[in-house]
N, C-alpha and C positions, 0 to 999 in steps of 0.2 A: 570840547567832544572830538574824537578822532573821525578823522573823514574815513569813509567805507572803502574798503578795499575793490578796485575795478577787477571785474571779472576776468579781464585777461592778466591780472598780475597775480590771482589768487592762486595757491598750490594745486598742483593737479592730484584729483581724486586717485586714491589708490586703486588698481582693478581686484575686484575680489577673486580669491581664487575658492574657487568650489571644492569642498573634502569628498563630492560625490561625481567627480569627474571622471572620465573615461581612464584618463592615467592613474589615479587615486584606486578606481576599482581594480586595474592589473596589478598594482603593487602589492595588495592586500591578499590577492588569490595564493591558494595554498594548493600545492602539489597532491595529485589524486594518491599518491603513496601516503603523504602525510593526512590527508583528509582519513584513507581506511583504516591508518594506525590510531588517530584519535578517535574512529568509531567502535577499534577493537577496545581501545583504554576505557570509553565509557561503558560498553557493555560489562566489561570486568566489575565497573562500580555497580549493576544492578544487584540487589536482593532478589533473586528470584523465589518465586513462591515454592512452598514444600506441595508435595501432592495431594496432602490433606486441605490445603488452603485452596489450590487448586478447585477441588472437587466441591470444596465448601461455595467459593465464589461463582462457579459455574451453576451449580444449584439454585442460590439466591439469583441470579440473574436471569435464568429461566422462569423460575416462581413469578419473578416480578414481571415478566413479559406476557407471561399468561396471564396474570392479573389484569395488567393493561388492556390484552385483547377483550378479555372478558367485559372491561368496563367501555371501552369502545364500541364493542358490539351491542351490548346493552343501550346506550347512549344512541346509537344508529337506530337500533329498532323502537326505542319509544319515540324517536324525533320521527321516526317513518309512520307510527300508528297515530301521532298527532297530527301531522301535516294530512294524513289521509281522513281524521275525524273533522277537521278544520274545512278542507277544502273538498273533500267528496271524491 
């Protein structure tokens, strides 16, 4: 059986270098001009809806919101009546 290595003779532990340090953050930054070019490039990839699709989506959204307003208002009215019946 080999003797244990005394702590003074053990190899030094490597100092961990965090990939999230300040120097790493500065190295990964982009310039404002590059950022703007990337935005423009991404916006060119977008498939924009036609006017017909836009009107359809808008109407569907408004009808859904109106439906939810009716549901919440009905529940509120019902619970109000229930509370007044129970607690007078």
